[in-house]
N, CA, C and O of each residue as an XYZ file, in Angstrom:
912
protein
N     -25.068     -6.795    -15.992
C     -25.404     -7.503    -14.557
C     -25.123     -6.872    -13.408
O     -24.423     -5.868    -13.279
N     -25.952     -7.772    -12.171
C     -26.325     -7.322    -10.595
C     -26.363     -8.250     -9.974
O     -26.402     -9.438    -10.291
N     -26.355     -7.778     -9.083
C     -26.247     -8.860     -7.637
C     -26.645     -8.259     -6.367
O     -26.243     -7.106     -6.218
N     -27.094     -8.581     -5.750
C     -27.766     -8.373     -4.561
C     -26.763     -8.902     -3.002
O     -26.991     -8.550     -1.845
N     -25.774     -9.724     -3.443
C     -25.222    -10.050     -2.451
C     -24.202     -9.372     -2.022
O     -23.569     -8.662     -2.804
N     -23.780     -9.503     -0.350
C     -22.673     -8.787      0.062
C     -21.660     -9.409      0.087
O     -21.784    -10.349     -0.698
N     -20.698     -9.416      0.560
C     -19.300    -10.219      0.508
C     -18.398     -9.614      1.861
O     -17.615     -8.673      1.993
N     -18.927    -10.641      2.760
C     -18.512    -10.628      4.204
C     -17.119    -11.032      4.123
O     -16.253    -10.606      4.887
N     -16.930    -11.821      3.230
C     -15.393    -12.172      3.568
C     -14.407    -11.297      2.783
O     -13.365    -11.041      3.386
N     -14.551    -10.769      1.492
C     -14.055     -9.807      1.191
C     -14.023     -8.455      1.799
O     -13.062     -7.690      1.727
N     -15.360     -8.172      2.519
C     -14.557     -7.154      3.735
C     -13.690     -7.571      4.745
O     -12.731     -6.933      5.180
N     -14.165     -8.936      5.180
C     -13.141     -9.517      6.275
C     -11.796     -9.379      6.362
O     -11.112     -9.109      7.349
N     -11.375     -9.657      4.877
C     -10.087     -9.640      4.266
C      -9.604     -8.328      4.520
O      -8.636     -8.382      5.278
N      -9.873     -7.283      4.215
C      -9.896     -5.617      3.856
C      -9.264     -5.451      5.692
O      -8.207     -5.007      6.140
N     -10.537     -6.064      6.388
C     -10.120     -5.610      7.788
C      -9.060     -6.288      8.512
O      -8.279     -5.721      9.275
N      -9.066     -7.430      8.260
C      -8.075     -8.379      8.450
C      -6.648     -7.393      8.156
O      -5.847     -6.983      8.996
N      -6.645     -7.169      6.614
C      -5.272     -6.388      6.295
C      -4.960     -5.217      7.051
O      -3.801     -4.825      7.187
N      -5.925     -4.660      7.535
C      -5.822     -2.997      8.349
C      -4.887     -3.694      9.819
O      -3.752     -3.327     10.126
N      -5.674     -4.714     10.540
C      -5.116     -5.208     11.422
C      -3.824     -5.866     11.692
O      -3.291     -5.966     12.797
N      -3.347     -6.334     10.482
C      -2.609     -6.939     10.646
C      -0.929     -5.711     10.452
O       0.245     -5.675     10.819
N      -1.992     -4.852      9.576
C      -0.544     -3.500      9.836
C      -0.570     -2.798     10.522
O       0.497     -2.226     10.744
N      -1.816     -2.371     11.318
C      -1.850     -2.176     12.443
C      -0.684     -2.830     13.600
O       0.047     -2.074     14.240
N      -0.639     -4.281     13.750
C       0.306     -4.685     14.405
C       1.442     -4.422     14.134
O       2.168     -3.968     15.018
N       1.979     -4.653     12.693
C       3.136     -4.317     12.050
C       3.892     -2.985     12.481
O       5.058     -2.786     12.824
N       2.733     -2.106     12.328
C       3.584     -0.966     12.623
C       3.854     -0.232     14.583
O       4.097      0.928     14.916
N       3.708     -1.257     15.311
C       4.013     -1.543     16.760
C       5.730     -1.541     16.159
O       6.523     -0.647     16.454
N       6.014     -2.530     15.425
C       7.742     -2.431     15.375
C       8.507     -1.573     14.420
O       9.532     -1.810     13.781
N       7.667     -0.405     14.494
C       8.238      0.369     13.055
C       9.822      1.130     14.320
O      10.050      1.139     15.530
N      10.368      1.532     13.317
C      11.585      1.562     14.272
C      12.205      3.219     13.435
O      12.789      4.078     14.095
N      11.925      3.364     11.967
C      12.103      4.342     10.891
C      13.437      4.157     10.927
O      13.872      3.018     11.099
N      14.411      5.384     10.751
C      15.532      4.600     10.146
C      16.564      5.738     10.596
O      16.089      6.749     11.113
N      18.237      5.608     10.394
C      18.776      6.535     10.373
C      18.829      8.259      9.927
O      19.548      8.438      8.944
N      18.438      9.043     10.270
C      18.831     10.397      9.441
C      19.717     10.311      8.331
O      20.667      9.529      8.335
N      19.422     11.180      7.244
C      20.282     11.288      6.112
C      21.656     11.615      6.375
O      21.742     12.031      7.530
N      22.613     11.605      5.870
C      24.143     11.661      5.994
C      24.262     10.863      7.528
O      24.852     11.667      8.249
N      24.066     10.087      8.024
C      24.414      9.292      8.872
C      25.567      8.039      8.213
O      25.165      7.328      7.292
N      26.712      7.891      8.655
C      27.814      7.228      8.032
C      27.425      5.412      8.002
O      26.528      4.828      8.611
N      28.122      5.035      7.370
C      28.235      3.643      6.840
C      27.855      2.709      8.011
O      26.890      1.962      8.167
N      29.027      3.020      8.857
C      29.016      2.619     10.455
C      27.531      2.635     11.491
O      26.911      1.691     11.980
N      27.294      4.124     11.570
C      25.673      4.198     12.272
C      24.801      4.046     11.714
O      23.753      4.405     12.252
N      24.723      3.360     10.162
C      23.514      2.853      9.516
C      23.421      1.406     10.049
O      22.474      0.865     10.620
N      24.609      0.922      9.731
C      24.625     -0.844     10.179
C      24.665     -0.569     11.834
O      25.308     -1.542     12.228
N      24.479     -0.133     12.479
C      24.586     -0.331     14.177
C      23.069      0.028     14.298
O      22.498     -0.620     15.175
N      22.284      0.922     13.609
C      21.145      1.053     13.979
C      20.160      0.175     13.590
O      19.094     -0.013     14.175
N      20.640     -0.481     12.347
C      19.767     -1.447     11.663
C      20.232     -3.226     12.225
O      19.493     -4.195     12.051
N      21.718     -3.283     12.957
C      21.594     -4.135     14.004
C      21.330     -4.403     14.853
O      21.224     -5.580     15.196
N      21.029     -3.058     15.829
C      19.984     -2.856     16.937
C      18.668     -3.340     17.040
O      18.123     -3.814     18.037
N      18.149     -3.152     15.759
C      16.472     -3.297     15.470
C      16.255     -4.452     14.392
O      15.460     -4.476     13.453
N      17.161     -5.373     14.786
C      16.829     -6.369     13.442
C      15.651     -7.330     13.779
O      14.950     -7.694     12.835
N      15.399     -7.723     14.885
C      14.135     -8.565     15.666
C      13.295     -7.643     15.194
O      12.407     -8.172     14.526
N      13.218     -6.632     15.255
C      11.907     -5.891     15.249
C      11.878     -5.551     13.451
O      10.828     -5.002     13.117
N      12.629     -5.743     12.577
C      12.316     -5.874     11.528
C      12.028     -7.156     10.435
O      11.717     -7.223      9.246
N      12.291     -8.061     11.448
C      11.915     -9.597     11.166
C      10.658     -9.596     11.174
O       9.885     -9.757     10.230
N      10.348     -9.322     12.785
C       8.249     -9.088     13.141
C       7.988     -8.422     12.024
O       7.436     -9.111     11.166
N       8.232     -7.134     11.693
C       7.653     -6.065     10.721
C       7.299     -7.325      9.519
O       6.393     -8.154      9.438
N       8.184     -7.087      8.880
C       8.095     -7.817      7.634
C       7.052     -9.725      7.643
O       6.326    -10.283      6.820
N       7.502    -10.050      8.877
C       6.506    -11.497      8.876
C       5.060    -10.752      8.699
O       4.427    -11.252      7.768
N       4.441     -9.780      9.299
C       3.327     -9.340      9.564
C       2.610     -8.890      8.231
O       1.518     -9.101      7.702
N       3.927     -8.057      7.902
C       3.193     -7.191      6.607
C       3.585     -8.083      5.537
O       3.508     -7.551      4.429
N       4.023     -9.402      5.542
C       3.589    -10.187      4.840
C       2.501    -11.004      4.982
O       2.023    -11.249      3.875
N       1.782    -11.640      6.068
C       0.667    -11.637      5.670
C      -0.400    -10.644      5.944
O      -1.498    -11.197      6.008
N      -0.441     -9.401      6.122
C      -1.338     -8.741      5.772
C      -1.255     -8.786      4.260
O      -2.365     -8.792      3.728
N      -0.128     -8.823      3.356
C      -0.452     -8.898      1.827
C      -0.794    -10.269      1.083
O      -0.674    -10.518     -0.117
N      -1.242    -11.069      2.085
C      -1.855    -12.549      1.496
C      -3.432    -11.984      1.647
O      -4.275    -12.309      0.811
N      -3.762    -11.101      2.798
C      -5.308    -10.374      3.142
C      -5.565     -9.703      2.218
O      -6.715     -9.793      1.789
N      -4.743     -8.894      1.631
C      -4.713     -7.787      0.741
C      -5.121     -8.009     -0.935
O      -5.645     -7.210     -1.712
N      -4.624     -9.538     -1.172
C      -4.852    -10.005     -2.458
C      -6.293    -10.452     -2.304
O      -7.204     -9.971     -2.976
N      -6.449    -11.356     -1.423
C      -7.625    -11.515     -1.636
C      -8.842    -10.321     -1.565
O      -9.867    -10.228     -2.240
N      -8.436     -9.640     -0.718
C      -9.570     -8.271     -0.726
C      -9.462     -7.763     -1.982
O     -10.593     -7.347     -2.233
N      -8.686     -7.532     -3.015
C      -8.625     -7.028     -4.314
C      -9.575     -7.853     -5.178
O     -10.473     -7.400     -5.889
N      -9.127     -9.568     -4.951
C     -10.128    -10.207     -5.790
C     -11.795     -9.733     -5.497
O     -12.636     -9.639     -6.391
N     -12.047     -9.463     -4.021
C     -13.470     -9.469     -4.206
C     -13.663     -7.908     -4.438
O     -14.792     -7.612     -4.830
N     -12.703     -6.775     -4.257
C     -13.007     -5.808     -4.757
C     -13.087     -5.621     -6.126
O     -13.732     -4.645     -6.508
N     -12.522     -6.415     -7.028
C     -12.420     -6.158     -8.341
C     -13.918     -6.985     -8.810
O     -14.466     -6.665     -9.865
N     -14.333     -7.754     -8.173
C     -15.627     -8.435     -8.641
C     -16.896     -6.883     -8.396
O     -17.532     -6.375     -9.319
N     -16.940     -6.506     -7.139
C     -17.766     -5.362     -6.888
C     -17.663     -4.570     -8.001
O     -18.567     -4.579     -8.836
N     -16.264     -3.586     -8.190
C     -16.496     -2.766     -9.000
C     -16.712     -3.231    -10.348
O     -17.055     -2.378    -11.167
N     -16.570     -4.471    -10.749
C     -17.082     -5.065    -11.991
C     -18.885     -4.487    -11.774
O     -19.230     -3.469    -12.374
N     -19.674     -5.075    -11.086
C     -20.774     -4.720    -10.994
C     -21.233     -3.622    -10.924
O     -22.455     -3.525    -11.036
N     -20.504     -2.522    -10.736
C     -20.986     -0.992    -10.373
C     -20.434     -0.349    -11.844
O     -20.960      0.672    -12.288
N     -19.438     -0.964    -12.492
C     -18.967     -0.173    -14.079
C     -19.978     -0.917    -15.047
O     -20.715     -0.303    -15.819
N     -19.950     -2.015    -14.956
C     -20.472     -2.576    -16.000
C     -19.924     -2.733    -17.207
O     -18.710     -2.911    -17.096
N     -20.419     -2.747    -18.668
C     -19.242     -3.118    -19.856
C     -18.253     -3.649    -19.511
O     -18.169     -4.595    -18.728
N     -17.084     -2.896    -20.259
C     -15.945     -3.768    -20.497
C     -15.192     -4.307    -18.732
O     -14.530     -5.322    -18.518
N     -15.622     -3.160    -17.661
C     -15.183     -3.457    -16.541
C     -13.771     -2.886    -16.418
O     -13.169     -3.190    -15.389
N     -13.049     -1.982    -17.448
C     -12.023     -1.697    -17.522
C     -11.164     -0.933    -16.118
O     -10.019     -1.226    -15.775
N     -11.941     -0.036    -15.537
C     -11.624      0.292    -14.277
C     -11.264     -0.924    -13.251
O     -10.168     -1.050    -12.705
N     -12.348     -1.775    -13.090
C     -12.126     -2.622    -12.117
C     -10.856     -3.736    -12.445
O     -10.295     -4.380    -11.559
N     -10.567     -3.814    -13.725
C      -9.234     -4.477    -13.847
C      -7.895     -3.490    -13.899
O      -6.762     -3.968    -13.843
N      -8.098     -2.329    -13.991
C      -7.088     -1.321    -13.641
C      -6.809     -1.414    -11.832
O      -5.780     -1.285    -11.168
N      -7.646     -1.579    -11.607
C      -7.697     -1.367     -9.971
C      -7.339     -2.606     -9.846
O      -6.201     -2.659     -9.378
N      -7.879     -3.838    -10.091
C      -6.981     -5.316     -9.647
C      -5.806     -5.698     -9.744
O      -5.083     -6.361     -9.001
N      -5.590     -4.979    -11.239
C      -3.673     -5.174    -11.778
C      -3.189     -4.219    -10.750
O      -2.677     -4.804     -9.795
N      -3.196     -3.250    -10.681
C      -2.328     -2.195    -10.140
C      -2.129     -2.436     -8.276
O      -1.172     -2.102     -7.577
N      -3.264     -3.045     -7.919
C      -3.396     -3.065     -7.093
C      -2.561     -4.752     -6.632
O      -2.066     -4.791     -5.506
N      -2.484     -5.640     -7.244
C      -1.833     -6.745     -7.364
C      -0.141     -6.124     -7.406
O       0.566     -6.376     -6.430
N       0.252     -5.579     -8.193
C       1.467     -5.096     -8.778
C       1.502     -4.393     -7.348
O       2.355     -5.144     -6.875
N       1.282     -3.716     -6.544
C       1.355     -2.931     -5.492
C       1.661     -3.947     -4.462
O       2.707     -3.771     -3.838
N       0.901     -5.031     -4.157
C       1.055     -6.455     -3.136
C       2.469     -6.670     -3.512
O       3.449     -6.686     -2.768
N       2.399     -6.857     -4.973
C       4.048     -7.967     -5.320
C       5.196     -6.734     -4.585
O       5.769     -6.701     -3.496
N       5.185     -6.001     -5.518
C       6.534     -5.052     -4.956
C       7.020     -4.744     -3.384
O       8.072     -4.688     -2.746
N       5.279     -4.545     -3.124
C       5.551     -4.554     -1.232
C       6.362     -5.805     -0.698
O       7.229     -5.842      0.175
N       5.740     -6.987     -1.604
C       6.260     -8.315     -0.924
C       7.896     -8.506     -1.013
O       8.534     -9.200     -0.222
N       8.516     -7.700     -2.217
C       9.985     -7.561     -2.753
C      10.421     -7.068     -1.558
O      11.067     -7.702     -0.724
N       9.932     -5.518     -1.452
C      10.614     -4.859     -0.314
C      10.476     -5.261      1.151
O      11.265     -5.100      2.083
N       9.428     -5.751      1.118
C       9.958     -6.633      2.665
C      10.755     -8.052      2.735
O      11.156     -8.486      3.814
N      10.941     -8.691      1.596
C      11.943     -9.522      1.501
C      13.521     -8.691      1.499
O      14.554     -9.279      1.821
N      13.491     -7.587      1.177
C      14.739     -6.943      1.186
C      14.870     -6.237      2.717
O      15.873     -5.729      3.218
N      13.997     -6.327      3.084
C      14.095     -5.975      4.681
C      14.573     -6.976      5.541
O      15.263     -6.778      6.541
N      14.120     -8.228      5.050
C      14.188     -9.476      5.902
C      16.103     -9.712      5.737
O      16.792    -10.373      6.514
N      16.460     -9.168      4.849
C      17.663     -9.335      3.663
C      18.459     -8.585      4.967
O      19.101     -9.114      5.874
N      18.164     -7.115      4.705
C      18.365     -6.413      5.562
C      18.882     -6.693      7.097
O      20.008     -6.589      7.584
N      17.857     -7.015      7.568
C      17.909     -7.238      9.274
C      18.687     -8.645      9.029
O      18.284     -9.201     10.051
N      19.173     -9.217      8.662
C      20.096    -10.920      8.546
C      21.275    -10.442      8.779
O      22.016    -10.785      9.700
N      21.619     -9.134      7.443
C      22.646     -8.791      7.238
C      23.328     -7.967      8.303
O      24.498     -8.097      8.661
N      22.381     -7.039      8.796
C      22.812     -6.255     10.044
C      23.027     -6.733     10.954
O      23.835     -6.198     11.713
N      22.283     -8.205     11.375
C      22.695     -8.879     12.671
C      23.983     -9.817     12.686
O      24.436    -10.492     13.611
N      24.476     -9.638     11.259
C      25.465    -10.651     11.039
C      26.508    -10.000     11.396
O      27.375    -10.726     11.883
N      26.835     -8.582     11.325
C      27.893     -7.791     11.887
C      28.825     -7.899     10.171
O      29.945     -8.401     10.070
N      28.163     -7.402      9.181
C      28.700     -7.977      8.224
C      29.480     -6.151      7.817
O      29.399     -5.235      8.635
N      30.097     -6.010      6.580
C      30.731     -4.613      6.238
C      30.218     -3.744      6.357
O      29.631     -3.633      5.281
N      29.841     -2.540      7.224
C      28.854     -1.221      7.266
C      28.702     -1.015      5.678
O      27.497     -0.899      5.453
N      29.479     -0.920      4.431
C      29.076     -0.842      3.045
C      28.050     -1.612      2.699
O      27.128     -1.357      1.924
N      28.336     -2.893      3.531
C      27.011     -3.840      2.677
C      26.019     -3.281      3.309
O      25.265     -2.700      2.529
N      25.705     -3.215      4.421
C      24.453     -2.730      5.375
C      23.980     -1.889      4.811
O      22.891     -1.984      4.243
N      24.783     -0.743      4.841
C      24.456      0.361      3.820
C      23.888      0.348      2.426
O      23.153      1.286      2.119
N      24.066     -0.331      1.790
C      23.654     -0.819      0.372
C      22.510     -1.270      0.299
O      21.695     -0.738     -0.455
N      22.181     -2.373      1.078
C      21.000     -2.996      1.566
C      20.119     -2.174      1.621
O      19.063     -2.117      0.991
N      20.704     -1.252      2.683
C      19.614     -0.689      2.959
C      18.773      0.585      1.970
O      17.582      0.811      1.759
N      19.973      1.203      1.547
C      19.495      1.915      0.185
C      18.496      1.279     -0.324
O      17.365      1.766     -0.316
N      18.808     -0.058     -0.908
C      18.102     -0.557     -1.915
C      16.446     -0.856     -1.223
O      15.431     -0.823     -1.918
N      16.453     -1.082     -0.044
C      15.400     -1.078      0.561
C      14.561     -0.224      0.410
O      13.431     -0.390     -0.052
N      15.149      0.985      0.870
C      14.346      2.560      0.732
C      13.697      2.779     -0.290
O      12.514      3.121     -0.268
N      14.604      2.557     -1.676
C      14.430      2.710     -2.982
C      13.224      1.781     -3.045
O      12.452      2.410     -3.768
N      12.758      0.908     -2.782
C      11.916     -0.358     -3.381
C      10.356      0.375     -2.105
O       9.140      0.213     -2.208
N      10.915      0.899     -1.382
C       9.418      1.330     -0.622
C       9.119      2.623     -1.153
O       7.989      3.072     -0.960
N      10.125      3.421     -1.920
C       9.231      4.466     -2.353
C       8.794      4.002     -4.030
O       8.025      4.801     -4.566
N       9.027      3.338     -4.496
C       8.753      2.592     -6.137
C       7.391      1.933     -5.911
O       6.721      1.685     -6.914
N       6.963      1.658     -4.842
C       5.787      1.186     -4.532
C       4.691      1.981     -4.944
O       3.783      1.460     -5.591
N       4.666      3.325     -4.611
C       3.912      4.371     -4.762
C       3.337      4.231     -6.098
O       2.107      4.220     -6.138
N       4.000      4.116     -7.246
C       3.323      3.852     -8.774
C       2.121      3.076     -8.832
O       1.001      3.478     -9.148
N       2.458      1.959     -8.505
C       1.157      0.717     -8.451
C       0.189      1.309     -7.683
O      -0.863      1.421     -8.312
N       0.116      1.971     -5.922
C      -0.598      2.861     -5.309
C      -1.276      3.181     -6.067
O      -2.299      2.679     -6.532
N      -0.429      4.601     -6.373
C      -1.492      5.810     -6.785
C      -2.482      5.676     -8.164
O      -3.462      6.361     -8.459
N      -1.799      4.423     -8.975
C      -2.514      3.821     -9.994
C      -3.726      3.388     -9.504
O      -4.812      3.923     -9.724
N      -3.512      2.367     -8.807
C      -4.636      1.371     -8.071
C      -5.587      2.511     -7.219
O      -6.776      2.197     -7.166
N      -5.287      3.554     -6.672
C      -6.519      4.264     -5.912
C      -7.072      5.455     -6.863
O      -8.196      5.955     -6.819
N      -6.078      5.763     -7.672
C      -6.559      6.872     -8.903
C      -7.466      5.999     -9.686
O      -8.470      6.617    -10.040
N      -7.438      4.788    -10.062
C      -8.800      4.258    -11.183
C      -9.984      4.133    -10.210
O     -11.075      4.476    -10.665
N      -9.934      3.681     -8.902
C     -11.008      3.783     -8.108
C     -11.698      4.795     -8.211
O     -12.876      4.734     -8.561
N     -11.106      5.873     -7.932
C     -11.585      7.383     -7.816
C     -12.455      7.956     -8.640
O     -13.501      8.546     -8.370
N     -11.716      7.642    -10.136
C     -12.197      8.053    -11.721
C     -13.564      7.550    -11.511
O     -14.631      8.161    -11.584
N     -13.267      6.031    -11.173
C     -14.440      5.089    -11.236
C     -15.790      5.670    -10.052
O     -17.001      5.748    -10.263
N     -15.177      5.931     -9.083
C     -16.215      6.152     -7.977
C     -16.635      7.657     -8.357
O     -17.619      7.972     -7.689
N     -16.299      8.476     -9.035
C     -16.458     10.196     -9.375
C     -17.933      9.871    -10.911
O     -18.931     10.584    -11.025
N     -17.667      8.900    -11.655
C     -18.090      9.072    -12.522
C     -19.372      7.984    -12.667
O     -20.254      8.145    -13.510
N     -19.352      7.076    -11.908
C     -20.451      6.482    -11.784
C     -21.778      6.643    -10.555
O     -21.583      7.430     -9.628
N     -22.636      6.136    -10.597
C     -23.462      6.348     -9.264
C     -23.521      4.972     -8.529
O     -24.355      4.950     -7.625
N     -22.759      3.726     -8.736
C     -22.685      3.021     -7.619
C     -21.717      3.135     -6.477
O     -21.661      2.400     -5.491
N     -21.175      3.880     -6.683
C     -19.855      4.318     -5.349
C     -20.595      5.578     -4.799
O     -21.421      6.159     -5.503
N     -20.287      6.001     -3.515
C     -20.655      7.244     -2.780
C     -19.254      8.165     -3.381
O     -18.080      7.800     -3.437
N     -19.787      9.296     -3.737
C     -18.731     10.200     -4.468
C     -17.216     10.537     -3.201
O     -15.988     10.488     -3.276
N     -17.917     10.764     -2.473
C     -16.772     10.850     -1.203
C     -15.797     10.057     -0.795
O     -14.872     10.291     -0.016
N     -16.124      8.929     -1.487
C     -15.338      7.640     -1.183
C     -14.000      7.965     -2.314
O     -12.787      8.033     -2.114
N     -14.802      8.122     -3.531
C     -13.957      9.016     -4.486
C     -12.814      9.623     -4.215
O     -11.649      9.374     -4.525
N     -13.568     10.875     -3.277
C     -12.446     11.634     -3.291
C     -11.588     11.642     -2.432
O     -10.565     12.321     -2.345
N     -12.194     10.525     -1.483
C     -10.848     10.218     -0.550
C      -9.829      9.538     -1.350
O      -8.672      9.943     -1.230
N     -10.056      8.639     -2.090
C      -9.420      7.621     -2.879
C      -8.510      8.861     -3.952
O      -7.312      8.598     -4.048
N      -8.829      9.726     -4.478
C      -8.018     10.555     -5.131
C      -7.156     11.173     -4.558
O      -6.023     10.903     -4.957
N      -7.259     12.330     -3.315
C      -6.550     12.482     -2.513
C      -5.405     11.637     -2.107
O      -4.284     12.144     -2.056
N      -5.627     10.152     -1.758
C      -4.656      9.204     -1.294
C      -3.471      9.052     -2.520
O      -2.242      9.124     -2.483
N      -4.566      8.774     -3.756
C      -3.590      8.760     -5.110
C      -2.383      9.756     -5.087
O      -1.178      9.512     -5.157
N      -3.197     11.220     -4.940
C      -2.055     12.084     -5.185
C      -0.791     12.184     -4.095
O       0.371     12.540     -4.294
N      -1.467     11.724     -2.835
C      -0.353     11.811     -1.799
C       0.899     10.555     -2.140
O       2.073     10.447     -1.789
N       0.243      9.945     -2.756
C       1.267      8.795     -3.515
C       2.461      9.251     -4.233
O       3.667      9.061     -4.074
N       1.766      9.901     -5.055
C       2.775     10.169     -6.058
C       3.900     11.253     -5.305
O       5.105     11.163     -5.537
N       3.488     11.988     -4.641
C       4.355     12.884     -3.575
C       5.434     12.083     -3.250
O       6.564     12.570     -3.300
N       5.198     10.475     -2.796
C       6.083     10.132     -2.284
C       7.659      9.668     -3.177
O       8.763      9.226     -2.856
N       6.863     10.134     -4.607
C       8.175      9.670     -5.973
C       9.488     10.488     -5.372
O      10.599      9.960     -5.334
N       9.245     11.771     -4.931
C      10.273     12.949     -4.722
C      11.855     11.946     -4.536
O      13.034     11.927     -4.889
N      10.906     11.252     -3.772
C      12.148     10.464     -2.682
C      13.534      9.965     -3.700
O      14.695      9.777     -3.337
N      12.898      9.827     -5.169
C      13.996      9.025     -5.801
C      14.772     10.399     -6.145
O      15.988     10.229     -6.051
N      14.528     11.295     -6.399
C      15.817     12.344     -6.781
C      16.398     13.233     -5.240
O      17.553     13.651     -5.153
N      15.336     13.404     -4.092
C      15.544     14.114     -2.902
C      15.889     13.165     -2.009
O      15.378     12.056     -1.854
N      17.039     13.806     -1.268
C      17.832     12.716     -0.487
C      17.910     13.358      1.344
O      18.427     12.791      2.307
N      17.115     14.844      1.293
C      17.353     15.198      2.374
C      15.903     16.173      2.448
O      15.304     16.459      1.412
N      15.539     16.531      3.494
C      14.361     17.616      3.941
C      12.864     16.792      3.890
O      12.817     15.571      3.747
N      11.948     17.437      3.995
C      10.628     16.835      4.052
C      10.111     15.659      3.053
O       9.578     14.607      3.403
N      10.390     16.078      1.747
C      10.446     15.021      1.054
C      11.292     13.735      0.347
O      10.952     13.172     -0.694
N      12.661     13.360      1.298
C      13.342     12.518      1.374
C      12.587     11.484      2.094
O      11.920     11.569      3.125
N      12.907     10.224      1.118
C      12.486      8.930      1.978
C      11.750      8.898      3.778
O      10.664      8.778      4.345
N      13.048      9.075      4.049
C      12.443      9.280      5.457
C      12.052     10.781      6.063
O      12.196     10.972      7.271
N      11.639     11.658      5.349
C      11.499     12.854      5.870
C       9.954     12.843      5.939
O       9.262     11.852      5.706
N       9.458     14.174      6.320
C       8.103     14.423      7.212
C       6.979     13.628      6.158
O       6.063     12.846      6.415
N       7.344     14.043      5.215
C       6.371     13.696      4.028
C       5.773     12.183      3.913
O       4.591     11.925      3.684
N       6.569     11.458      4.068
C       6.395     10.114      4.485
C       5.148      9.536      4.859
O       4.316      8.809      4.316
N       5.294     10.109      5.992
C       3.804     10.262      7.169
C       2.638     10.344      6.773
O       1.637      9.758      7.186
N       2.813     11.450      5.551
C       1.380     11.442      5.035
C       0.412     10.608      4.224
O      -0.813     10.591      4.345
N       1.389      9.707      3.120
C      -0.113      9.071      2.407
C      -0.203      7.701      3.059
O      -0.829      6.978      2.284
N       0.204      6.939      4.306
C      -0.085      5.624      4.455
C      -1.756      6.130      5.390
O      -2.788      5.493      5.180
N      -1.718      7.198      6.265
C      -2.916      7.443      6.916
C      -4.139      7.597      5.922
O      -5.282      7.301      6.272
N      -3.924      7.936      5.035
C      -4.804      7.992      4.191
C      -5.424      6.898      3.031
O      -6.569      6.758      2.603
N      -4.161      6.192      2.720
C      -4.883      4.853      2.499
C      -5.515      3.860      3.386
O      -6.264      2.954      3.022
N      -5.202      4.080      4.375
C      -5.336      3.298      5.511
C      -7.496      3.737      5.646
O      -8.400      2.983      6.007
N      -7.546      4.772      5.316
C      -8.675      5.296      5.427
C      -9.351      4.824      4.078
O     -10.486      4.347      4.057
N      -9.015      4.897      3.595
C      -9.660      4.077      1.877
C      -9.895      2.715      1.934
O     -10.931      2.242      1.467
N      -8.933      1.944      2.525
C      -8.799      0.985      2.905
C      -9.640      0.428      3.637
O      -9.984     -0.699      3.278
N     -10.238      0.979      4.853
C     -11.194      0.538      6.245
C     -12.421      0.908      5.311
O     -13.333      0.099      5.140
N     -12.410      2.494      4.549
C     -14.170      2.672      4.315
C     -14.621      1.481      2.821
O     -15.762      1.061      2.627
N     -13.493      1.171      2.011
C     -13.639      0.335      1.035
C     -14.407     -1.316      1.501
O     -15.311     -2.045      1.092
N     -13.269     -1.290      2.718
C     -14.066     -2.796      3.429
C     -15.151     -2.511      4.046
O     -15.961     -3.438      4.043
N     -15.483     -1.545      4.592
C     -16.623     -1.802      5.346
C     -17.988     -1.313      3.857
O     -19.096     -1.831      3.992
N     -17.838     -0.663      2.986
C     -18.541     -0.767      1.918
C     -19.247     -2.147      1.268
O     -20.421     -2.512      1.198
N     -18.014     -2.722      0.840
C     -18.012     -4.450      1.150
C     -18.927     -4.988      1.703
O     -19.875     -5.520      1.126
N     -18.738     -4.911      3.041
C     -19.586     -5.780      4.346
C     -21.009     -4.901      4.499
O     -21.948     -5.412      5.109
N     -21.100     -3.893      4.064
C     -22.739     -3.315      4.590
C     -23.346     -2.813      3.589
O     -24.523     -2.507      3.784
N     -22.761     -2.566      2.217
C     -23.957     -2.173      1.257
C     -23.844     -3.093      0.168
O     -22.723     -3.372     -0.257
N     -25.207     -3.763     -0.497
C     -24.865     -4.387     -1.800
C     -24.833     -3.590     -2.817
O     -25.685     -2.702     -2.781
N     -24.093     -3.603     -3.775
C     -23.816     -3.663     -5.117
C     -25.220     -3.096     -5.491
O     -26.323     -3.611     -5.306
N     -24.840     -1.695     -6.164
C     -26.306     -1.276     -7.264
C     -26.474     -2.311     -8.599
O     -25.509     -3.074     -8.650
N     -27.235     -2.484     -9.450
C     -26.970     -2.593    -10.561
C     -26.191     -1.825    -11.345
O     -26.040     -0.628    -11.104
N     -25.479     -2.574    -12.602
C     -23.978     -2.227    -13.065
C     -24.448     -0.434    -13.659
O     -25.173     -0.342    -14.650
N     -24.005      0.719    -13.018
C     -24.036      1.836    -13.691
C     -23.362      2.023    -14.863
O     -22.270      1.484    -15.042
N     -24.006      2.894    -15.889
C     -22.868      2.901    -16.723
C     -21.842      4.125    -16.421
O     -22.142      5.047    -15.662
N     -20.305      4.010    -17.261
C     -19.775      4.804    -16.907
C     -19.503      5.639    -18.243
O     -19.560      4.949    -19.260
N     -19.244      6.875    -18.417
C     -19.415      7.974    -19.593
C     -17.557      8.027    -19.423
O     -16.872      8.658    -18.618
N     -17.006      6.748    -20.946
C     -15.738      7.064    -21.104
C     -15.648      8.436    -22.401
O     -14.514      8.495    -22.877
N     -16.219      9.043    -22.747
C     -16.109      9.918    -24.098
C     -15.609     10.984    -23.397
O     -15.318     12.027    -23.984
């Protein structure tokens, strides 16, 4: 299978997801440091409830654009891969799971904002905050699989630039590092630690570069991927 058609709409959806995500980051307030009391946690999120809701709305809009982008990306990768298209399907399936978990996490953030704004018991607010934090950690699993599968295909075929595969691989490894937040509650690798700032910029670079690829580069005829 081969095609010579660019996909401007697929590229546009990727860039739109980036733009909406950038707007959402304007409302980023971080979180209370580890060891903060339940009352302080409730006060923090209560003070920033409006920003949390605005951010969630924007990220949910971005999720819709990202789903469209993943569909376009699957079509492009299937052309590059040829054969059964297993890597294209892994990228699409894991990417869809990533978006779905992100939507669930944003639903949790909406609930957190509303509970905190209602002056609910601090213990309840803190419990919801912990749940939301856990959701934002576990989304790293499908994110890492999406990026990892893309990296493997890019590095083993001739239809994608190898540098993009290296970037995707680095972004995938960075996502795996976030899982330390499951067992670490303090320090660099805690969910709100310094390391949490590392994976997102790499993901943004990959998404921007891949969207640019959809816009500017015509896919080559299917290139064989050696799975032996």
